[in-house]
C-alpha positions as CSV (number, residue, x, y, z in Angstrom):
1,X,-27.7,60.5,-1.2
2,X,-30.8,59.6,0.6
3,X,-29.0,57.0,2.7
4,X,-26.4,59.5,3.6
5,X,-29.1,62.0,4.7
6,X,-30.8,59.3,6.7
7,X,-27.5,58.4,8.4
8,X,-26.8,62.0,9.3
9,X,-30.3,62.4,10.6
10,X,-30.0,59.2,12.7
11,X,-26.7,60.4,14.1
12,X,-28.1,63.8,15.0
13,X,-31.1,62.2,16.7
14,X,-28.8,59.8,18.6
15,X,-26.7,62.7,19.7
16,X,-29.7,64.7,20.9
17,X,-31.1,61.7,22.8
18,X,-27.6,60.9,24.2
19,X,-27.1,64.5,25.3
20,X,-30.5,64.4,27.0
21,X,-29.7,61.3,29.0
22,X,-26.6,63.0,30.4
23,X,-28.8,65.2,32.7
24,X,-29.1,63.0,35.8
25,X,-31.6,63.2,38.7
26,X,-31.0,63.7,42.4
27,X,-29.5,60.5,43.8
28,X,-31.9,58.8,46.2
29,X,-34.7,61.3,45.4
30,X,-37.2,61.5,48.3
31,X,-40.5,62.7,46.8
32,X,-42.2,63.4,50.2
33,X,-39.4,65.8,51.1
34,X,-39.8,67.6,47.8
35,X,-43.4,68.5,48.4
36,X,-44.5,71.8,49.9
37,X,-44.1,75.5,49.0
38,X,-41.3,76.7,46.7
39,X,-40.5,80.1,45.2
40,X,-39.2,80.4,41.6
41,X,-35.9,82.2,41.9
42,X,-34.4,81.6,38.5
43,X,-35.6,80.6,35.1
44,X,-33.6,79.9,31.9
45,X,-35.1,78.7,28.6
46,X,-34.6,78.8,24.8
47,X,-38.3,78.7,24.1
48,X,-40.0,81.5,22.1
49,X,-42.5,82.0,25.0
50,X,-39.7,82.7,27.5
51,X,-38.0,85.1,25.1
52,X,-41.2,87.0,24.6
53,X,-42.2,87.2,28.3
54,X,-39.0,87.3,30.2
55,X,-39.1,91.1,30.7
56,X,-42.4,90.8,32.7
57,X,-41.7,87.6,34.7
58,X,-41.4,87.9,38.4
59,X,-40.8,85.5,41.4
60,X,-43.8,83.2,41.8
61,X,-45.0,80.6,44.3
62,X,-45.2,76.9,43.5
63,X,-46.9,74.5,45.8
64,X,-46.2,70.8,45.3
65,X,-48.6,68.3,46.8
66,X,-48.8,64.5,46.5
67,X,-51.7,63.1,44.4
68,X,-53.5,60.0,45.5
69,X,-51.8,57.9,42.8
70,X,-48.3,58.9,43.8
71,X,-47.9,61.6,41.2
72,X,-47.5,65.3,42.0
73,X,-49.9,68.2,41.8
74,X,-47.9,71.3,41.0
75,X,-49.7,74.6,41.5
76,X,-48.0,77.9,40.5
77,X,-49.4,81.3,41.4
78,X,-47.9,84.2,39.6
79,X,-48.6,87.9,38.9
80,X,-50.1,88.5,35.5
81,X,-51.0,92.1,34.7
82,X,-53.2,93.3,37.6
83,X,-54.2,89.9,38.9
84,X,-52.9,86.7,40.3
85,X,-53.1,83.7,38.0
86,X,-53.0,80.1,39.2
87,X,-51.9,77.1,37.0
88,X,-51.9,73.5,38.1
89,X,-50.0,70.7,36.4
90,X,-49.9,67.0,37.1
91,X,-46.4,65.6,37.1
92,X,-46.6,61.9,36.4
93,X,-44.0,59.7,38.1
94,X,-41.7,57.7,35.9
95,X,-39.7,54.5,36.8
96,X,-36.8,56.8,37.8
97,X,-37.4,58.7,41.1
98,X,-37.0,62.4,40.6
99,X,-38.1,62.2,36.9
100,X,-41.6,63.1,35.8
101,X,-43.6,63.6,32.6
102,X,-46.2,66.2,32.0
103,X,-48.5,66.8,29.0
104,X,-49.8,70.4,28.6
105,X,-53.6,70.2,27.9
106,X,-53.4,73.8,26.7
107,X,-50.5,73.5,24.2
108,X,-50.2,69.8,23.6
109,X,-46.5,69.8,24.5
110,X,-44.7,66.9,26.2
111,X,-42.4,67.7,29.1
112,X,-39.6,65.5,30.6
113,X,-38.9,67.0,34.0
114,X,-35.9,66.1,36.2
115,X,-35.1,67.2,39.7
116,X,-31.3,67.5,39.1
117,X,-30.3,68.6,42.6
118,X,-32.0,69.5,45.9
119,X,-31.3,69.6,49.6
120,X,-35.1,69.7,50.1
121,X,-35.1,72.5,52.7
122,X,-33.3,75.3,50.8
123,X,-33.2,74.8,47.0
124,X,-34.1,72.6,44.1
125,X,-32.7,72.7,40.5
126,X,-34.9,71.3,37.8
127,X,-34.3,70.5,34.2
128,X,-37.1,70.3,31.7
129,X,-37.0,69.2,28.0
130,X,-40.1,70.3,26.2
131,X,-41.3,68.7,22.9
132,X,-43.9,70.2,20.7
133,X,-44.2,68.9,17.2
134,X,-40.7,68.9,15.7
135,X,-39.5,71.6,18.2
136,X,-37.5,70.9,21.3
137,X,-36.9,73.4,24.1
138,X,-34.9,73.4,27.3
139,X,-35.8,75.0,30.6
140,X,-33.9,75.2,33.8
141,X,-35.7,76.3,37.0
142,X,-34.2,77.3,40.4
143,X,-36.6,77.0,43.3
144,X,-36.0,78.2,46.8
145,X,-37.9,77.5,50.0
146,X,-37.6,81.3,50.6
147,X,-37.4,84.2,48.2
148,X,-33.7,84.7,49.0
149,X,-31.0,82.2,48.0
150,X,-27.3,82.6,48.5
151,X,-25.1,83.8,45.6
152,X,-23.4,80.3,45.3
153,X,-26.7,78.6,44.5
154,X,-27.6,81.3,42.0
155,X,-24.2,80.8,40.4
156,X,-24.8,77.0,40.3
157,X,-28.1,77.7,38.5
158,X,-26.3,79.9,36.0
159,X,-23.5,77.5,35.4
160,X,-25.8,74.5,35.0
161,X,-28.0,76.5,32.5
162,X,-24.9,77.4,30.5
163,X,-23.8,73.8,30.5
164,X,-27.2,72.9,29.0
165,X,-26.3,75.1,26.0
166,X,-28.6,78.0,27.1
167,X,-27.1,81.4,26.1
168,X,-26.4,83.9,28.9
169,X,-29.2,86.2,27.7
170,X,-31.7,83.4,28.3
171,X,-30.8,83.0,32.0
172,X,-32.9,85.1,34.4
173,X,-32.8,85.6,38.1
174,X,-36.4,86.6,38.6
175,X,-37.2,90.0,40.1
176,X,-38.8,89.8,43.5
177,X,-42.3,90.9,44.1
178,X,-44.8,90.7,47.0
179,X,-47.7,90.4,44.5
180,X,-49.5,87.0,44.7
181,X,-47.2,85.6,47.3
182,X,-50.0,85.2,49.9
183,X,-52.5,83.8,47.3
184,X,-50.6,80.6,46.8
185,X,-52.4,77.3,47.5
């Protein structure tokens, strides 16, 4: 009985890891072209945080700058209640260009971040797998160089999110706001 349970657990873990590997990164990813100012246009996630906050989320600004060691500083500025909040994360390069890791000092969660697709001057589609304890969450982000993206790119984001197993009610095109847009780094 115990051997059967361990076998099933092993198969489930293998399946989860195999499914995760199917999300590929942008071919020939060029990190220097990825830096600069982006706007969060879409967000999809199965995390509890997202489900609790999605009704108050709005478009925010993210500025990506190279760190001296080749990693990326990612600073997001977003409206929170009556103020603008800034959060900076350090995305650590991996051996695979376009793939990064991040550890949240606040929550202790591990993040596997992949730039799935970008043309650098219009949009970027990111996939993140977040691990905290025994919990695993998926997040998909659609960035734009402007606050407006064409409907085809928005649909691409929606279809990619659905393909990652995210239900339709966890996919959000963020409402636009002018608040905090000029406060970005």
